N, C-alpha and C positions, 0 to 999 in steps of 0.2 A: 504494500500500499504505500504510495507516494505522497509525500507531504509538501512537495515544493510546487512552484508555479512556473510557467513557461511563458515569458511575456504577458499577455492579457488572459492566458489560458491556465487553469490548474490541470495538474496531472490527470484528475479524475475527467475533466473536460475531454482530454486528449484520448483517454481510454474508453470514454463512451463513444467518441468519434470513430475510432478504430474498430469497435465492435459493431457499430452500425455498418460499416464497409465489409466486415467479415461476412462470408457465404457459409454454406454447410460443406464446403470442400474441405477436406482435412489437410490438403496439402497447401492450402492458401497461406501467404505470408502478405500482411498489409503495411504499407508505408503511408506516413501522413507527416506534413510539414507545416508547422505554425510557430509564429512568434520566433523565427530564427533557429528552430530546433526541429530536427529530424527524428521521428519515432518509427520503429520497426517492430512489429509485433507478430507473434503466432499464438494461436490457442491450441492446446493439447487435448486430444481426444483419446479415450481409452475404451475399447469395445462399443463404439459409437457414441459415446457420451462425453460432453465437454467436462474436463476435470482440472484444468489449470491453464496458465497463459504465460508467457514470457515475452518482454519487450525490452529493446535498447533505446537509448536516445543519445543524440550527440548533436553538436552545433551544425546548422545546416550546411551542407557543401554542394560544389557543383557537381551535378551528375547523379545525385542520390546515392541510393544503395546499390551495390553490383550484386550480380547474379550469385556470386559466391559466398556473399554475406548472407542473402536471403536463404540459400541453400544450408549454410550453417545454422542459421536460427530454426530453420524447419527441423533439422536434424536434432537440435538440443530440445526442441519443443516435443519431437518423438520421444526422447529419453526421459523428458519431463513427465510425459503421460504416464510411463510404466512406474516411475519412481513416486508419483502421486497415488497411483493405484496401489502401490505397494504400502505406501503410508496409510491410506483409508483401510486396506485390509489388516495391518497390524493394529490400528485403534480398534477396529471391530473385533478381532481376536482377543486384544487385551481386555475390552468390555465384557466379551462373552467369558474369559477365564475368571472374571471378578465378580460376575454377578450370576444369581439365579434366574434364568431367562424368563420363567412363566410369571412369578411374581414381580421381578424387576427390583429386587432388593440386592445388596452386596452380599456375595457368598461369605463362608467361613474364612476364606484365605484373605480376602480384601478388608473383612471386619477386623481380623486379628492385625493386619498392617496398619489399618486407621486408628484402631484403638490403642495400639503401642505409642503410635506418634502422639495422639491425643493425650495419653497418661502422661508421657515424657514432657509435653507442653505444660499440661496443669502442674507437674511436679515442679518445673523450673519457674513457673509464675506463682507457685505456692497457692493455687486456686484449688477450691474443692471440685469434686466431680461425682457422678453418680451413674450407676449401670442399672438398666431395668432388663430383666430376663423374663421373657413370658415364653411358659412351656404349655403346649397344647396337649393336656393329658388325654390319652386314649384317642389320639387323632387316627391312629390306625383303623379304629372302628368305623370312622366316618368314610374312609375309602373302601373298607370292606362292605359296609351296608349299602353306601349310595354311590359308590363307585369313584374311580380317581378324578373323572372329569369335575364332579361336584366337589370333591376334596381340593382340587386344584382352584376352582372358583371361590371356595372358602378361603384358601391360603392368599389368593389374589385381594380379595376384600380386605384381609387383615393387613396385608402389605399397604393397600391404598390408605388405609387409616393411619398406619405408621408413617408413611410418606408425607400424608397431609398435617400431621400433628408434630412433626419433627423440625427442628430449626435446620435449614439447609447448611448453615455456616459451621454448626459444632455437633451436631446430633448425627450418630451413624446407624439408621435402620438397617438390620440385616437379618 
């Protein structure tokens, strides 16, 4: 995210203008010159979906961007698309490894890690803390009598209550 201006145009204005000039062709690289600056951009696509973009800017030159410069940026955008997909997949795997998918709460591993950090912080700060442990006695009977689907709905309802009544910045519903 750029935080500078180019002449009378902000970086966001230039990016919007570039995006308007892009088509659905994956191999397209778009150039734009404004306010004495040239911008060259390529959007990255993975499995047919836009997942990133790369752009370079420089003071305007006679002749604009060369074919080699355009090809280089296109190649970098292709590699960027793979890297962005890997990052998204890694985040998803990390999320799945740290949460029980059905109720959407942190799993035991994530709870243990966050609780240890929280306890360490509380000790350093000399602040009190509390742990609330909820045990669903005989929950197996719910699954046995009404089926796992109904048991899952019960767990999800409880998870929703815990999420709604927890403080997002300090509580760890799991």
